[in-house]
C-alpha positions in Angstrom: 279.7 210.3 -9.9 282.5 212.2 -11.7 284.3 209.0 -12.7 281.1 207.8 -14.5 280.8 210.9 -16.5 284.3 210.6 -17.8 283.6 207.3 -19.8 280.9 208.7 -22.1 283.4 209.9 -24.6 284.9 206.4 -24.8 281.5 204.9 -25.5 280.8 207.6 -28.2 284.3 206.9 -29.8 283.5 203.1 -29.8 280.2 203.6 -31.5 281.9 206.0 -34.0 284.5 203.5 -34.8 282.0 200.6 -35.0 279.9 202.8 -37.4 283.0 203.3 -39.7 283.8 199.4 -39.6 280.1 198.6 -40.2 279.8 200.7 -43.3 282.3 198.5 -45.0 280.6 195.2 -44.0 278.1 193.3 -46.1 274.4 193.4 -46.1 273.2 194.4 -42.6 276.4 196.6 -42.2 274.8 199.7 -43.7 271.9 199.6 -41.2 274.4 199.0 -38.4 276.5 201.9 -39.6 273.3 204.2 -39.6 272.3 203.2 -36.1 275.9 203.4 -34.5 276.5 206.7 -36.3 273.4 208.1 -34.7 274.4 206.8 -31.4 277.9 208.2 -31.7 276.6 211.6 -32.4 274.2 211.6 -29.7 276.6 210.3 -27.0 279.4 212.6 -28.3 277.0 215.6 -28.1 276.2 214.8 -24.4 279.9 214.3 -23.7 280.8 217.5 -25.3 278.1 219.5 -23.7 279.4 218.7 -20.1 281.4 221.7 -19.2 283.0 220.0 -16.2 284.8 217.4 -18.3 288.4 217.9 -18.9 289.6 219.0 -22.3 290.7 215.5 -23.5 287.3 214.1 -22.8 285.5 216.9 -24.6 287.9 216.6 -27.5 287.3 212.8 -27.7 283.5 213.6 -27.6 284.0 216.0 -30.6 286.0 213.5 -32.5 283.1 210.9 -31.9 280.6 213.3 -33.3 282.7 213.8 -36.3 283.5 210.1 -37.0 279.9 209.2 -36.2 278.7 211.7 -38.8 281.1 210.3 -41.3 280.0 206.6 -40.6 276.3 207.7 -40.8 277.0 209.5 -44.2 278.8 206.4 -45.6 275.9 204.2 -44.5 273.4 206.6 -46.1 275.4 206.6 -49.3 275.2 202.8 -49.4 271.5 202.9 -48.9 271.2 205.3 -51.8 273.3 203.2 -54.0 271.3 200.0 -53.2 268.0 201.9 -54.0 269.6 203.2 -57.2 270.8 199.6 -58.2 267.3 198.1 -57.5 265.7 200.9 -59.7 268.0 200.2 -62.5 267.4 196.4 -62.3 263.6 197.1 -62.3 264.0 199.3 -65.4 265.9 196.6 -67.2 263.1 194.1 -66.6 
């Protein structure tokens, strides 16, 4: 049971890094970045809230929350830029 609880921060970090990578990918990347960012924040929160995890696992979970939030923010900025570009093209027509 304890060994299964220690792997949660690794999953959260993988989601967070995937979110950052997806933020730089073309078209569906921004939506993947949003989804993986939310998953990283949620999994990191669960991993950080467990008081019986060692310090390194909790620190990894906190890092996943931070990186997941950054990936989510980058994806959200891309969504806003796309919507602004669509509005600008619509105004030109």
